[in-house]
Each structure stands twice: as C-alpha cells, then as structure tokens.
C-alpha positions in Angstrom: 0.0 0.0 0.0 1.4 3.5 -1.0 1.3 6.6 1.2 -0.9 9.3 -0.3 0.9 12.7 0.0 -0.8 16.0 -0.4 1.6 18.6 -2.0 0.0 21.9 -2.8 -0.1 23.1 -6.4 -0.2 26.7 -5.3 1.6 29.4 -7.3 4.8 29.6 -5.3 7.2 32.3 -6.2 10.9 32.4 -6.7 13.0 29.5 -5.3 10.0 27.6 -3.7 8.3 27.5 -7.1 11.4 26.3 -8.9 12.0 23.6 -6.3 8.4 22.5 -6.2 8.5 22.0 -10.0 11.6 19.8 -9.6 10.6 17.7 -6.6 7.0 16.9 -7.6 7.9 14.7 -10.6 10.8 13.2 -8.7 8.5 12.1 -5.9 6.0 10.8 -8.4 8.6 8.3 -9.5 8.8 6.9 -5.9 6.6 3.8 -5.9 5.9 3.9 -2.1 4.0 7.2 -2.3 1.3 8.8 -4.4 1.3 12.6 -4.9 -2.0 14.5 -5.0 -2.7 18.2 -5.3 -6.3 17.9 -4.2 -6.8 19.1 -0.6 -10.2 17.4 -0.5 -8.7 14.0 -1.2 -8.2 11.4 1.5 -4.4 11.9 1.8 -2.2 10.4 4.6 0.6 13.0 4.9 0.8 16.7 4.0 4.1 17.9 2.5 4.0 21.6 3.1 6.2 24.4 1.9 6.9 27.3 4.3 3.5 27.3 6.0 0.4 25.1 6.1 -2.9 26.4 4.6 -5.0 23.4 5.5 -7.1 22.6 8.5 -6.2 19.0 8.7 -5.3 16.6 11.5 -3.1 14.5 9.2 0.6 14.4 9.9 2.6 17.1 8.2 6.1 17.4 6.9 7.1 21.1 6.8 9.8 22.3 4.5 11.3 25.7 5.5 13.8 27.8 3.7 14.4 30.3 6.4 12.4 33.0 8.3 12.0 36.7 8.6 14.7 38.4 10.6 14.1 42.1 10.1 12.5 43.6 13.3 9.7 45.2 11.3 8.8 41.9 9.6 9.0 39.5 12.5 5.2 39.2 12.7 5.3 37.5 9.4 6.8 34.5 11.2 3.6 33.8 13.0 2.1 31.4 10.4 5.5 29.8 10.0 5.7 29.2 13.8 2.2 27.8 13.9 3.1 25.4 11.1 6.3 24.4 13.0 4.2 23.5 16.1 1.8 21.5 13.9 4.4 19.5 12.0 5.8 16.1 12.8 9.1 16.7 11.0 10.8 19.8 9.6 12.9 19.8 6.5 15.4 22.6 6.5 17.2 23.5 3.2 20.5 23.9 4.9 22.3 23.9 8.3 22.3 27.7 8.1 18.5 27.7 7.6 18.1 25.4 10.6 20.2 27.7 12.9 18.5 30.8 11.6 14.9 29.5 12.3 15.8 28.1 15.7 17.5 31.3 16.8 14.9 33.7 15.5 11.6 31.9 16.2 12.8 30.2 19.5 10.7 27.2 18.4 11.3 23.6 19.4 12.5 22.1 16.1 13.9 18.9 17.6 12.4 16.6 14.9 14.2 17.9 11.9 16.5 17.0 9.0 18.6 19.0 6.5 18.0 18.2 2.9 19.6 20.4 0.3 17.7 21.2 -2.9 18.4 19.2 -6.1 18.2 19.1 -9.8 17.7 16.5 -12.5 21.3 15.8 -13.4 20.3 13.7 -16.4 18.3 16.6 -17.8 21.3 19.0 -17.3 23.6 16.5 -19.0 21.2 16.3 -22.0 21.4 20.1 -22.7 24.1 21.3 -25.2 26.3 24.3 -24.4 25.4 27.6 -26.0 28.0 28.2 -28.7 27.5 31.9 -28.6 29.0 32.1 -25.1 32.8 32.7 -25.0 34.5 29.7 -23.3 36.1 30.3 -19.9 33.5 32.9 -19.0 31.7 33.8 -15.7 27.9 33.6 -15.2 25.5 35.0 -12.6 21.8 34.2 -12.4 19.1 35.9 -10.3 16.2 38.4 -10.4 18.3 41.5 -9.9 15.8 44.3 -9.9 15.3 46.0 -6.5 17.1 43.2 -4.7 20.2 44.6 -3.1 20.7 41.4 -1.2 21.9 39.8 -4.5 24.6 42.4 -4.6 24.6 43.1 -8.4 26.5 46.4 -8.2 29.2 44.9 -6.0 29.5 42.0 -8.3 29.9 44.1 -11.5 32.3 46.5 -9.8 34.4 43.7 -8.5 34.4 42.0 -11.9 35.7 45.2 -13.5 38.2 45.7 -10.7 39.6 42.2 -11.4 40.7 43.4 -14.9 40.8 40.0 -16.4 40.4 39.0 -20.0 37.1 37.1 -19.3 33.4 37.8 -19.8 30.5 37.9 -17.4 27.1 36.8 -18.6 24.2 38.0 -16.4 20.9 36.0 -16.5 17.7 37.5 -15.1 15.8 40.8 -14.8 18.0 43.9 -14.6 17.7 47.6 -14.7 17.9 49.1 -18.2 20.5 51.7 -17.2 23.0 48.9 -16.5 23.1 47.9 -20.1 24.1 51.5 -21.1 26.6 51.8 -18.3 28.4 48.6 -19.1 27.8 48.3 -22.9 31.5 48.7 -23.8 32.7 46.1 -21.2 32.9 42.4 -21.0 29.6 42.3 -19.1 26.7 41.0 -21.0 23.0 41.1 -20.0 21.0 38.2 -21.3 17.7 39.0 -19.6 15.2 36.4 -18.5 15.9 32.9 -20.0 13.9 29.7 -19.8 15.3 26.8 -17.8 16.9 25.1 -20.8 18.6 28.2 -22.1 19.9 29.1 -18.7 21.5 25.7 -18.3 22.9 26.0 -21.9 24.6 29.2 -21.0 26.0 27.8 -17.7 27.4 24.8 -19.5 29.4 27.1 -21.8 30.9 29.0 -18.9 33.6 28.0 -16.4 32.7 30.0 -13.3 29.7 31.4 -11.4 29.5 34.4 -9.1 26.8 34.3 -6.4 27.3 37.0 -3.7 23.8 36.9 -2.2 23.9 38.2 1.4 21.6 35.5 3.0 20.5 32.6 0.8 19.4 29.4 2.4 19.9 27.0 -0.6 20.0 28.9 -3.9 18.7 26.8 -6.9 20.9 28.8 -9.3 24.1 27.6 -7.4 22.8 24.0 -7.6 22.4 24.5 -11.4 25.9 25.9 -11.7 27.4 23.1 -9.7 25.5 20.5 -11.8 27.0 22.2 -14.9 30.5 21.8 -13.4 31.1 25.4 -12.6 33.4 26.7 -9.8 31.6 29.2 -7.6 32.6 32.5 -6.0 30.2 33.0 -3.0 30.0 34.7 0.4 30.0 33.1 3.8 26.6 33.9 5.2 23.9 31.5 4.2 23.7 27.9 3.0 25.5 28.5 -0.3 28.9 27.5 1.1 27.4 24.2 2.2 26.6 23.4 -1.4 29.9 24.7 -2.9 32.2 22.7 -0.6 35.5 22.4 -2.5 34.1 23.6 -5.8 34.8 27.3 -5.3 35.9 30.2 -3.2 34.1 31.5 -0.2 34.5 35.2 0.7 34.5 35.6 4.5 32.9 39.1 4.5 29.6 38.8 6.4 28.9 38.5 10.2 25.6 37.9 12.0 24.8 36.8 15.6 21.3 35.5 14.4 19.5 38.3 16.4 16.8 40.2 14.6 18.2 43.2 12.8 17.9 45.2 9.6 20.9 45.0 7.2 21.8 48.3 5.5 24.2 49.0 2.6 24.3 45.3 1.7 25.3 45.9 -1.9 28.5 47.8 -1.0 31.2 45.1 -0.8 34.6 46.4 -1.7 35.5 45.8 -5.3 39.0 44.9 -4.4 37.7 42.0 -2.1 35.6 40.6 -4.9 38.5 41.0 -7.4 40.8 39.1 -5.2 38.2 36.3 -4.9 37.9 36.2 -8.7 41.6 35.8 -9.1 41.6 33.0 -6.5 38.8 31.3 -8.3 40.6 31.4 -11.6 43.6 29.7 -10.0 41.5 26.8 -8.8 42.0 23.6 -10.7 39.2 23.4 -13.2 37.2 20.2 -12.5 33.9 18.9 -13.5 32.9 17.4 -10.1 30.5 14.5 -9.9 27.8 16.1 -7.7 25.4 13.2 -7.5 24.5 14.5 -4.0 22.6 17.3 -5.8 20.6 15.0 -8.1 16.9 15.4 -7.5 16.5 11.7 -7.3 18.8 11.6 -4.2 16.8 14.5 -2.8 13.5 12.8 -3.4 14.7 9.6 -1.7 15.5 11.6 1.4 12.0 13.3 1.3 10.5 9.8 0.9 12.2 8.5 4.0 11.1 11.6 6.0 7.5 11.3 4.8 7.5 7.6 5.9 8.7 8.6 9.3 6.0 11.2 9.7 3.4 8.6 8.5 4.6 6.1 11.1 4.2 8.8 13.8 0.5 9.5 13.0 
C-alpha cells in the first residue's frame, strides 16, 4: 500500500516554485507514495512548503527555507511558527536555515532534518552548451531588480576591478540603465531565459558568481554546480554548504542571528571581490561529480522523511 501525500499546487514564487516543479515529478517516481494536489482527497501526509494552509489533522512534513529576521517583519513569522508547532518533522534547506529559524523563532524544532535542494542531473547532461558564449566565462543568475541582497552592483564593480580577459554573462531581470553603463565592457546582460537556455549558457561557462547576502539554498548555485562550474560566493547562508571544494568563499559577512535590519548590503569592496575572482581562476578546473545534488537523491530523502511522519501518526 502506498502513502498518499498532499503537495499543494499553489503558485509559489521564486525559489520555492522552482524547487516545487523539480521535486514533484521526482516524488511521483517513488513507488511507495502517491502525490495528490487535491486538498479534498483522502491523503495520509501533507508535505507543506513554508506554512500550512490546510485545517487537517493528518501528519505534516514542513519544508522551511528560512524565516523573517528584520525587526519590522518578525510578525510575518507567526504562520511559520504555527506550522512548525503543527508539523511532525521539519525539513530545512541547509544547516544555516536550521540555525536561523531556531535562533529567530525560538521554536522547538527537535524533529528535523537538513535536505539540500536538487536538480535532475540527467536533464542537465542532455542540454548542449550555448555556442554563442565565449569559453572560460563567468555567469551569474538571479532576479536582480530591486534586490540589493543579491549584490549586483558589488558583483559588477568587483568583476571590472579584477581586470581579467574574461566575460561575465548575467541572466535575469536587470535595470535598463545597467546595459548602457556597461555596454563597452565584458559584461553581457541576457535578460530572463527559460530553464533550458539558462543551463545551456552555464554549461558554456567556467565560473559562477553568487554573492547573495543571505540565501538558504540557492537553486541557481545548484544549477551551476550541476554544470560543473566553480563558484565564488559569500560566507553567510547555505551556499557554502553546497559549494564545498568547488569554489571560493569570501568571508565578509557576520551575524549573531539576532533580529536586525541590514543596510548597505550591496557595498562590498570591489578589491575584495576582485581578489576572490583571481583565487577562483587559480582553482583547478574540474567537473565534479555532484550526484549529491541529483533530484532523485533529494526525493529519496524526502520519501524517508514522509515515511517517518506517517509512522508517527
């Protein structure tokens, strides 16, 4: 008999939406469970992202990517806290995410597990590199508009400061004035791309830059690692847990996990980033076998967690 799991089909945004679209088909391949998106169905376990919207007595597995830490937004944690108290097991995206939620919410999260996001490695392998991309280049991918935490200005300034004969391809929404400011440089703005085209660009590059201030488990970094890229990242967040030996971590951020606003985030010294870029280039180029990031591996861990929650009903 299979376990019937309710996984909401709600229109998630950003990272949760990307991961939801990746984990759902992977879980459907698991013979021991059956996935449903119908809240009226007679399901056995709810797999919930961020916060539960159902009034159900069925056991719940809660996946959390972090919580609100700015003093003026702490009240937004209330539904997250309510879901934590209701859940049988909590899945955190990273060790950083676990520590952040425990410190900020003060909730008892004793029954938890860390499962990093994943990607279909076979799908990535099936995509051909974009021949229009200059080999040996850098790539960065995000929604950059009005998101200082992604540090786009610091990234571009640092790349220019590095003064290397390389190119930087930027995927995602950007401000129009950036194109004019950097039009005679080696920085290229590709705009929004679909999933296949993004992977195609990454597979043609050699390095990725991801300087986000606080990021629990960025899907773009998982994509980059699956494409064999070496990553330049910062130390605060779960990114360095993913990168491991496949990149350089800039130790530039500090946080005691107490609620606080962060100001002037996108103001990292260009020289610090430039030094990181030079260190990254000196790394031995390797196409690491990152099967730990395969979505099938991720789905198996989710399956085992769901089975534990079902047994605790």
